[in-house]
C-alpha positions as CSV (number, residue, x, y, z in Angstrom):
1,X,-73.8,11.3,46.9
2,X,-74.4,12.9,43.6
3,X,-76.3,15.8,45.2
4,X,-73.4,16.4,47.7
5,X,-70.9,16.3,44.9
6,X,-72.7,18.9,42.9
7,X,-73.2,21.0,46.0
8,X,-69.4,20.9,46.7
9,X,-68.5,22.0,43.2
10,X,-71.1,24.8,43.3
11,X,-69.5,26.1,46.5
12,X,-66.0,26.0,44.9
13,X,-67.3,27.8,41.8
14,X,-69.0,30.4,43.9
15,X,-65.8,31.0,45.9
16,X,-63.7,31.3,42.8
17,X,-66.2,33.7,41.3
18,X,-66.1,35.9,44.3
19,X,-62.2,36.0,44.3
20,X,-62.1,36.7,40.6
21,X,-64.7,39.5,40.9
22,X,-62.6,41.0,43.7
23,X,-59.4,40.9,41.7
24,X,-60.8,42.0,38.3
25,X,-63.5,44.7,38.6
26,X,-66.3,44.4,36.0
27,X,-65.5,47.8,34.5
28,X,-63.9,49.2,31.4
29,X,-60.2,49.2,30.8
30,X,-59.0,52.6,29.6
31,X,-56.1,51.7,27.3
32,X,-55.0,55.3,26.9
33,X,-54.3,55.4,30.6
34,X,-52.8,51.9,30.9
35,X,-49.3,50.3,30.6
36,X,-49.3,46.7,29.4
37,X,-46.4,44.4,28.6
38,X,-44.3,44.2,26.4
39,X,-43.4,47.9,26.9
40,X,-40.9,48.1,24.0
41,X,-42.7,46.0,21.4
42,X,-44.1,48.8,19.3
43,X,-40.9,50.8,18.4
44,X,-39.3,53.6,20.4
45,X,-41.2,54.8,23.4
46,X,-44.7,53.9,24.7
47,X,-47.8,55.5,23.1
48,X,-49.6,58.0,25.4
49,X,-46.7,58.1,27.9
50,X,-43.7,60.3,28.5
51,X,-40.5,59.6,30.5
52,X,-38.4,61.8,32.8
53,X,-35.0,61.6,34.5
54,X,-33.3,58.3,34.9
55,X,-36.2,56.2,33.6
56,X,-35.2,53.2,31.5
57,X,-37.7,51.1,29.5
58,X,-37.3,47.4,28.9
59,X,-39.9,44.9,27.5
60,X,-40.8,43.6,31.0
61,X,-40.4,46.6,33.3
62,X,-39.9,50.4,33.4
63,X,-37.1,51.2,35.8
64,X,-37.6,54.7,37.3
65,X,-34.4,54.6,39.3
66,X,-31.5,52.2,39.5
67,X,-30.1,51.2,42.8
68,X,-27.8,54.2,42.9
69,X,-27.7,57.3,45.1
70,X,-29.4,60.7,44.1
71,X,-31.4,59.5,41.1
72,X,-34.9,60.6,40.0
73,X,-37.2,59.1,37.4
74,X,-40.9,59.3,36.3
75,X,-43.4,58.2,33.8
76,X,-46.4,60.4,32.9
77,X,-49.6,59.8,31.0
78,X,-50.1,62.3,28.1
79,X,-53.9,62.0,28.2
80,X,-55.9,63.7,30.9
81,X,-58.4,61.5,32.7
82,X,-62.0,62.7,32.0
83,X,-63.6,59.9,34.0
84,X,-65.1,60.9,37.3
85,X,-64.9,57.4,39.0
86,X,-61.9,55.2,38.3
87,X,-59.6,52.5,39.6
88,X,-55.8,52.2,38.9
89,X,-54.0,48.9,39.6
90,X,-50.3,49.5,39.7
91,X,-47.9,46.5,39.7
92,X,-44.3,47.2,40.7
93,X,-41.1,45.9,42.3
94,X,-38.8,47.7,44.7
95,X,-35.4,45.9,45.3
96,X,-32.0,46.7,46.7
97,X,-28.9,45.2,48.1
98,X,-29.0,46.5,51.7
99,X,-31.1,45.0,54.5
100,X,-31.5,47.8,57.0
101,X,-31.1,51.1,55.2
102,X,-32.8,51.9,51.9
103,X,-34.8,54.6,50.2
104,X,-36.4,56.8,49.3
105,X,-39.5,55.4,47.6
106,X,-42.0,56.1,44.9
107,X,-45.3,57.9,44.3
108,X,-48.4,57.5,42.2
109,X,-49.9,60.8,41.1
110,X,-53.2,62.1,39.9
111,X,-52.3,65.8,39.5
112,X,-52.9,68.9,37.4
113,X,-49.3,69.4,36.3
114,X,-47.2,66.7,34.8
115,X,-43.5,66.2,33.8
116,X,-41.9,68.2,36.6
117,X,-38.8,67.2,38.6
118,X,-39.1,67.9,42.3
119,X,-38.3,67.0,45.9
120,X,-41.4,64.8,46.6
121,X,-40.3,61.3,45.5
122,X,-39.0,62.8,42.2
123,X,-41.9,65.1,41.4
124,X,-42.9,68.7,42.3
125,X,-43.9,70.1,45.6
126,X,-47.1,72.3,46.0
127,X,-48.9,69.9,43.6
128,X,-52.6,70.0,42.9
129,X,-54.3,66.7,43.2
130,X,-53.7,63.3,44.8
131,X,-50.4,61.6,45.7
132,X,-50.2,58.0,46.9
133,X,-46.7,57.8,48.6
134,X,-44.8,54.5,49.0
135,X,-42.2,55.6,51.5
136,X,-39.4,53.1,52.1
137,X,-37.6,55.2,54.6
138,X,-40.1,56.6,57.1
139,X,-39.2,58.7,60.1
140,X,-40.3,57.0,63.3
141,X,-42.2,60.0,64.8
142,X,-44.3,60.2,68.0
143,X,-45.5,57.5,70.4
144,X,-47.3,55.4,67.7
145,X,-44.2,54.7,65.5
146,X,-45.0,53.3,62.1
147,X,-42.9,50.9,60.3
148,X,-41.6,51.2,56.8
149,X,-42.3,50.8,53.9
150,X,-45.5,52.8,54.4
151,X,-48.3,53.7,52.0
152,X,-50.2,57.0,52.5
153,X,-52.3,59.5,50.6
154,X,-52.1,63.2,50.5
155,X,-54.6,65.6,48.9
156,X,-53.2,69.0,48.0
157,X,-54.8,72.1,46.3
158,X,-51.4,73.5,45.3
159,X,-50.8,75.5,48.5
160,X,-49.4,72.9,50.9
161,X,-45.7,72.1,51.1
162,X,-44.8,68.5,51.8
163,X,-43.5,68.1,55.3
164,X,-40.3,66.0,54.9
165,X,-39.4,66.2,58.6
166,X,-42.4,64.1,59.5
167,X,-42.8,62.3,56.1
168,X,-46.2,64.0,55.7
169,X,-47.6,62.5,58.9
170,X,-49.8,65.5,59.7
171,X,-51.0,65.8,56.1
172,X,-52.2,62.4,55.1
173,X,-55.8,61.3,54.8
174,X,-54.9,57.6,55.4
175,X,-52.1,55.1,55.4
176,X,-50.9,51.6,56.3
177,X,-47.7,49.5,56.5
178,X,-46.9,47.4,53.4
179,X,-43.8,45.2,53.3
180,X,-43.4,45.3,49.5
181,X,-39.6,45.5,49.3
182,X,-37.3,42.8,47.9
183,X,-40.0,40.4,46.9
184,X,-39.3,37.8,44.2
185,X,-42.6,38.5,42.5
186,X,-44.6,41.6,41.4
187,X,-46.5,43.5,44.1
188,X,-49.6,45.5,43.5
189,X,-51.5,48.6,44.8
190,X,-55.1,49.4,43.8
191,X,-56.2,53.1,44.0
192,X,-60.0,53.4,43.7
193,X,-61.8,56.7,43.5
194,X,-65.6,56.4,43.5
195,X,-68.3,58.8,44.7
196,X,-65.8,61.0,46.7
197,X,-64.5,57.9,48.5
198,X,-60.8,57.0,48.1
199,X,-59.9,53.4,48.8
200,X,-56.4,52.0,48.7
201,X,-55.7,48.3,48.8
202,X,-52.6,46.1,48.1
203,X,-51.4,42.6,47.4
204,X,-47.8,42.3,48.7
205,X,-48.3,38.7,49.8
206,X,-48.9,37.4,46.2
207,X,-52.3,36.0,47.2
208,X,-54.2,37.3,44.2
209,X,-56.6,39.1,46.5
210,X,-56.7,42.7,47.7
211,X,-55.9,43.5,51.3
212,X,-57.5,46.8,52.5
213,X,-55.1,49.6,53.4
214,X,-57.5,52.4,54.1
215,X,-60.8,53.9,52.8
216,X,-61.9,57.4,53.5
217,X,-64.9,59.5,52.5
218,X,-64.9,63.2,51.7
219,X,-62.2,63.2,49.1
220,X,-63.0,65.7,46.3
221,X,-61.0,65.4,43.0
222,X,-61.6,67.1,39.7
223,X,-61.6,65.5,36.3
224,X,-59.0,66.3,33.7
225,X,-55.9,65.6,35.8
226,X,-52.9,63.3,34.8
227,X,-51.7,60.0,36.0
228,X,-48.0,59.4,36.7
229,X,-45.5,57.4,38.7
230,X,-42.2,58.8,40.0
231,X,-39.4,57.6,42.2
232,X,-36.3,59.0,43.9
233,X,-33.2,57.9,45.8
234,X,-31.0,60.0,48.1
235,X,-28.1,59.0,50.2
236,X,-29.9,55.6,50.3
237,X,-31.1,53.8,47.2
238,X,-33.3,51.1,45.7
239,X,-34.3,50.1,42.2
240,X,-37.9,51.2,41.5
241,X,-39.6,49.3,38.7
242,X,-43.1,49.7,37.2
243,X,-44.3,46.4,35.8
244,X,-47.8,47.3,34.8
245,X,-50.5,49.9,35.2
246,X,-54.2,49.3,34.4
247,X,-56.8,52.0,34.6
248,X,-60.5,51.2,34.8
249,X,-63.5,53.4,34.3
250,X,-66.0,52.4,37.0
251,X,-69.4,51.4,35.8
252,X,-71.4,54.0,37.8
253,X,-74.2,56.4,36.6
254,X,-72.0,59.5,37.1
255,X,-68.8,57.9,35.9
256,X,-68.7,60.1,32.8
257,X,-69.8,63.3,34.5
258,X,-66.9,65.7,34.3
259,X,-66.2,68.2,37.1
260,X,-63.2,70.1,36.2
261,X,-64.1,73.3,38.2
262,X,-63.4,72.1,41.7
263,X,-60.2,72.3,43.8
264,X,-58.8,69.1,45.2
265,X,-59.6,68.8,48.9
266,X,-60.3,66.3,51.7
267,X,-62.8,66.8,54.6
268,X,-60.4,65.2,57.1
269,X,-56.7,64.4,57.6
270,X,-55.1,62.3,60.3
271,X,-54.5,63.8,63.7
272,X,-51.1,65.5,64.2
273,X,-48.5,64.0,66.5
274,X,-45.3,65.4,67.9
275,X,-42.0,65.0,66.0
276,X,-39.2,63.1,67.6
277,X,-35.7,62.2,66.3
278,X,-35.2,59.0,64.5
279,X,-33.9,56.1,66.5
280,X,-30.5,54.9,65.5
281,X,-30.5,52.1,63.0
282,X,-29.8,48.6,64.2
283,X,-26.3,47.4,63.8
284,X,-25.4,44.7,61.3
285,X,-23.8,41.4,62.4
286,X,-20.4,42.5,61.1
287,X,-20.4,45.7,63.1
288,X,-21.4,43.8,66.3
289,X,-18.5,41.4,65.6
290,X,-16.0,44.3,65.3
291,X,-17.3,45.8,68.5
292,X,-16.9,42.4,70.2
293,X,-13.3,42.1,69.0
294,X,-12.5,45.6,70.1
295,X,-13.9,44.9,73.5
296,X,-11.8,41.8,73.9
297,X,-8.7,43.7,72.8
298,X,-9.5,46.4,75.3
299,X,-9.9,43.9,78.1
300,X,-6.6,42.2,77.2
301,X,-4.8,45.6,77.1
302,X,-6.2,46.6,80.4
303,X,-5.1,43.3,82.0
304,X,-1.6,43.7,80.5
305,X,-1.3,47.3,81.7
306,X,-2.5,46.3,85.1
307,X,0.0,43.5,85.4
308,X,2.8,45.8,84.3
309,X,1.8,48.4,87.0
310,X,1.5,45.6,89.6
311,X,5.0,44.2,88.7
312,X,6.5,47.7,88.7
313,X,5.1,48.3,92.2
314,X,6.4,44.9,93.5
315,X,9.9,45.7,92.2
316,X,9.8,49.2,93.8
317,X,8.7,47.6,97.1
318,X,11.5,45.1,97.1
319,X,14.1,47.9,96.4
320,X,12.8,49.8,99.5
321,X,13.0,46.7,101.6
322,X,16.7,46.1,100.8
């Protein structure tokens, strides 16, 4: 009995260790590239970070955009990342008051140029570097329609314009659906770059364990670029809040080897697919009720008009008879 008891506890301890190791990598936290609560506890602003646009800082979250139309906001690290292999764990919340229509989304950046407004989720187009896009209003294109919100990655060397018509469908190196909107807890994304492999995972179910999104080899990124997070709303809106950002230097032999002389590029991108128009959004219950009432009124009016015509014809018939 004692042997079985110790064996059970050992199994539980081993399982706990594996989960903890998956959640907390045994690497080095880079505080100059991280955001840790409380955000406003050290006076005005946050050391090593700049703000742009509608960004508002509180002790518990950094709101990039409020739930209002046509807003942009961003937060940018002042210190370039000289580490070759790294992992960023971004915690966030995206919330809004509407159920069916919302947008536009936010993006995590590792790019050459920082602090620029632009049309790509609040930051510049023709960027040089990596963008992880969290698109909350994705066009439903082609036969393999993807649902939104949708996470995807784009590598750009500064020459490619982001394709808004297809939400970058023909430009991404990988992606997955992630239902992170309107949760009552913080959701997380992990972006890991190690040995020319880009891996994106998420925890949108609050299970304290990473769920794979995609992993792709052949991604080449230079050192010396900047981390940032931006968000934007258009005719549709949401609140986009950053609740934490932790950057780790991965413990690998070449982790400190700089390579600032290469251009960002990826060996492969996803296969293109034809663009089709968006399907009409589903109607709300109130709209369906109004249509039902209008239909009933229309039927009643038709019956009334029909009865009037019928009675009129009967009267004319009797007049001819007499």
